[in-house]
C-alpha distance (Angstrom), angle and dihedral (degrees) to the residues before:
residue distance angle dihedral
M1 . . .
D2 3.82 . .
G3 3.74 120.6 .
Q4 3.82 142.4 147.9
E5 3.80 136.0 -142.8
Y6 3.79 111.1 -129.8
H7 3.78 106.3 -154.2
P8 3.84 112.3 173.2
F9 3.77 123.1 169.2
N10 3.82 119.0 -134.5
W11 3.80 123.2 -146.2
N12 3.83 129.7 177.9
D13 3.81 93.8 5.0
K14 3.80 126.8 123.2
Y15 3.81 93.3 -91.8
E16 3.80 101.1 47.2
H17 3.81 90.2 103.1
L18 3.79 88.6 64.2
S19 3.82 101.8 37.8
H20 3.78 144.7 -23.3
N21 3.79 88.5 -143.1
T22 3.81 100.8 58.6
Y23 3.79 99.0 127.8
H24 3.74 101.8 53.9
M25 3.85 110.6 149.3
L26 3.75 140.1 173.1
A27 3.83 123.2 -139.3
M28 3.82 108.4 -153.0
G29 3.79 125.2 -162.2
I30 3.82 97.2 -2.7
D31 3.79 119.6 163.8
S32 3.79 113.0 -75.5
D33 3.81 91.1 -116.5
A34 3.80 95.4 48.6
Y35 3.77 99.1 91.9
T36 3.85 109.6 133.4
A37 3.79 137.7 169.1
E38 3.83 89.5 -151.5
Y39 3.80 93.1 95.8
T40 3.84 99.6 46.2
R41 3.80 104.4 69.9
S42 3.82 143.4 93.6
L43 3.83 121.4 -71.2
F44 3.78 122.7 -159.5
S45 3.79 110.7 -172.1
D46 3.78 143.0 27.8
E47 3.86 89.5 -112.3
E48 3.85 91.9 52.6
I49 3.79 90.7 47.5
D50 3.78 93.2 51.3
D51 3.77 91.9 53.2
Y52 3.82 90.9 43.7
L53 3.84 93.2 53.7
K54 3.83 95.1 45.8
N55 3.84 90.5 49.5
C56 3.76 93.7 42.7
V57 3.87 94.1 52.3
D58 3.80 91.3 44.2
Y59 3.90 89.7 49.7
V60 3.80 92.9 54.6
H61 3.77 93.5 46.6
R62 3.81 92.2 47.5
H63 3.77 87.8 52.4
N64 3.82 92.5 53.5
G65 3.83 97.3 -105.9
A66 3.74 140.7 121.0
I67 3.79 123.3 -123.4
C68 3.82 128.4 -144.9
A69 3.78 128.5 -167.1
T70 3.77 103.0 -133.2
H71 3.78 123.0 -141.0
P72 3.85 94.0 -31.7
N73 3.84 117.3 -172.3
V74 3.82 91.8 -160.3
D75 3.79 132.3 37.7
Y76 3.75 99.7 -111.5
W77 3.79 87.9 128.8
S78 3.82 91.6 68.2
K79 3.77 91.3 74.4
Y80 3.82 96.0 57.1
D81 3.80 139.5 61.7
I82 3.77 93.5 -98.9
D83 3.84 117.0 156.8
A84 3.80 101.1 -149.6
V85 3.80 143.0 7.8
D86 3.79 125.9 -146.7
K87 3.85 120.1 -139.2
E88 3.73 109.2 -153.6
P89 2.87 123.0 -153.8
M90 3.79 90.6 26.8
A91 3.83 112.5 -123.6
P92 3.83 143.3 145.8
L93 3.77 110.5 -54.2
S94 3.75 104.7 -145.9
G95 3.84 110.6 127.6
T96 3.77 94.7 5.6
D97 3.76 127.1 130.4
I98 3.79 88.7 -108.4
E99 3.76 93.6 57.0
K100 3.82 91.0 45.7
Y101 3.77 89.0 53.4
W102 3.78 91.6 54.0
L103 3.76 91.2 45.1
S104 3.81 89.3 56.7
G105 3.84 87.2 64.3
K106 3.82 96.7 -103.1
K107 3.81 126.4 127.5
L108 3.79 129.5 -133.3
A109 3.79 135.2 156.0
L110 3.80 117.0 -114.2
M111 3.86 116.4 -135.2
V112 3.83 137.6 163.4
S113 3.76 130.0 -140.8
V114 3.75 137.1 -153.1
D115 3.85 106.2 -128.7
L116 3.81 96.2 110.4
F117 3.79 91.7 60.0
G118 3.79 98.5 64.6
F119 3.78 114.9 -169.2
R120 3.84 90.2 -4.5
R121 3.80 88.4 77.3
V122 3.87 87.4 74.0
F123 3.74 94.9 61.8
D124 3.79 114.4 -2.1
N125 3.84 109.3 30.3
P126 3.77 110.8 158.9
S127 3.83 95.3 -165.6
V128 3.82 121.2 91.0
N129 3.77 138.0 167.3
F130 3.80 113.7 -143.2
I131 3.80 106.9 -151.9
Y132 3.79 123.0 -169.7
L133 3.83 113.4 -139.2
G134 3.80 96.7 175.0
D135 3.82 111.5 -151.8
E136 3.83 92.7 -22.9
E137 3.77 125.0 111.6
P138 3.80 116.3 -110.8
C139 3.80 107.3 -94.7
R140 3.78 141.4 123.1
D141 3.83 95.1 -81.9
S142 3.76 96.2 47.5
V143 3.79 95.1 46.9
V144 3.81 93.5 47.3
K145 3.82 90.5 48.1
A146 3.77 91.7 49.3
V147 3.84 92.4 50.8
K148 3.80 91.2 48.4
N149 3.77 89.9 50.7
G150 3.79 92.4 49.4
H151 3.81 94.1 -118.6
T152 3.81 90.6 153.2
I153 3.77 142.9 119.9
A154 3.84 115.7 -166.4
A155 3.79 117.9 -154.6
T156 3.74 145.1 165.4
G157 3.80 118.7 -156.9
F158 3.79 97.5 11.6
S159 3.78 127.2 116.7
E160 3.80 95.5 -174.1
A161 3.80 134.5 27.9
D162 3.80 134.5 164.7
I163 3.83 121.9 167.2
T164 3.79 121.0 170.3
M165 3.78 139.0 154.4
D166 3.83 106.4 -138.4
E167 3.84 103.9 -63.6
Y168 3.86 92.5 -17.0
L169 3.82 126.8 101.8
P170 3.81 130.4 -150.2
G171 3.78 106.9 -78.9
D172 3.86 94.6 31.8
E173 3.80 123.7 122.9
I174 3.77 112.0 -121.5
P175 3.82 126.9 -163.6
A176 3.77 110.4 -114.1
E177 3.80 90.4 -122.0
D178 3.77 91.8 55.6
A179 3.78 93.1 45.8
S180 3.82 92.6 49.9
K181 3.81 90.8 61.6
G182 3.81 96.3 29.2
E183 3.76 129.9 123.9
L184 3.80 126.2 -142.1
S185 3.82 118.1 -142.1
I186 3.80 109.8 -156.7
S187 3.76 122.9 -177.0
A188 3.80 127.8 160.5
R189 3.81 142.3 151.3
I190 3.79 124.7 -150.4
M191 3.83 121.9 -140.1
R192 3.77 93.1 -129.5
G193 3.74 139.3 -11.1
E194 3.81 118.8 21.0
I195 3.76 140.1 -55.9
K196 3.77 103.9 -114.1
K197 3.75 104.7 -171.8
V198 3.84 147.1 -0.6
R199 3.74 117.6 -144.9
V200 3.83 128.9 -171.8
Y201 3.86 121.0 -162.0
S202 3.76 131.7 -171.4
G203 3.70 111.7 -166.7
A204 3.81 107.0 -35.1
N205 3.82 92.3 -30.8
L206 3.79 128.6 99.5
I207 3.83 104.5 -133.5
Y208 3.75 102.4 170.1
S209 3.80 136.1 21.0
E210 3.81 132.8 173.4
D211 3.79 133.7 178.1
V212 3.81 113.3 -129.1
N213 3.87 111.5 171.8
S214 3.79 93.9 -175.6
E215 3.76 136.6 106.2
S216 3.77 91.0 -114.0
V217 3.76 139.6 25.1
D218 3.85 132.1 -155.8
M219 3.76 111.8 173.0
K220 3.79 147.7 141.8
V221 3.79 125.4 -132.6
S222 3.83 117.8 -166.8
L223 3.86 113.5 -146.9
A224 3.79 92.2 -162.1
G225 3.77 108.5 126.2
L226 3.79 95.0 6.4
P227 3.81 119.9 123.6
L228 3.82 107.6 -103.5
E229 3.77 129.8 -172.4
K230 3.78 136.7 158.7
F231 3.84 98.5 -21.8
V232 3.79 144.9 -11.9
R233 3.81 121.7 -132.0
V234 3.77 135.7 172.5
E235 3.82 134.1 -138.0
V236 3.82 122.6 -167.7
E237 3.87 108.9 -169.6
G238 3.74 125.5 -159.6
M239 3.81 134.1 -170.2
N240 3.86 92.7 -38.4
K241 3.75 137.4 7.5
H242 3.78 93.0 -92.6
W243 3.81 94.2 55.8
I244 3.76 94.6 73.1
C245 3.76 142.1 131.8
N246 3.83 116.7 -140.6
S247 3.77 127.3 -174.6
T248 3.73 125.8 -147.2
P249 3.85 103.8 -114.3
F250 3.78 127.0 -90.5
Y251 3.85 99.0 -128.1
I252 3.79 117.7 -136.9
K253 3.77 116.7 -144.0
């Protein structure tokens, strides 16, 4: 699958005191002839950056790709039509800009990237994106569509993960009536150590938690009678807060 890393450097903008690499993005599944140097350059003002981001996102979409904001340290991505955001290092999401974005009623796929693992990413990368393709064959079009639909689970330290709500996938919209009598199926296997805990959130609230203390989990959680609002999402936490498996939310409509 073709793609390109867009790696501009920002100077004299409002975020330069935090980083000169704020607007790092990944174009996934773009047309094979869409390589360009236009989106890897220096930017020198907030106005220039705003135009750059709008044009960059539009360029990726016009060339049939999906775009992910990679390991951002500010929520600039929330103002643009970006398809996914990468949480690096992976961690619990309560109180984060990503959770706040979902709480605002907007949708976005959750992903994780490999930058923090240096050369290890060549042979021992513990981060993985589980992407649901449904009945479609793995190819550029099916992966891009799945990312745009939010059919993702982002994880570090997990070799297997499968989180569904009845027939629904992460990223799906679910009628409130279906969600109120729904059942989560949660299965996962950690690469080493033990899974410590499974947590289920609805909106900003923790609505279910269970200790596991095993290398794998395969469980059902009934949502009947639990307080539901906005969305439901799942966290499966391993031996530390950065070895964790996070689903994109199931959105309640």
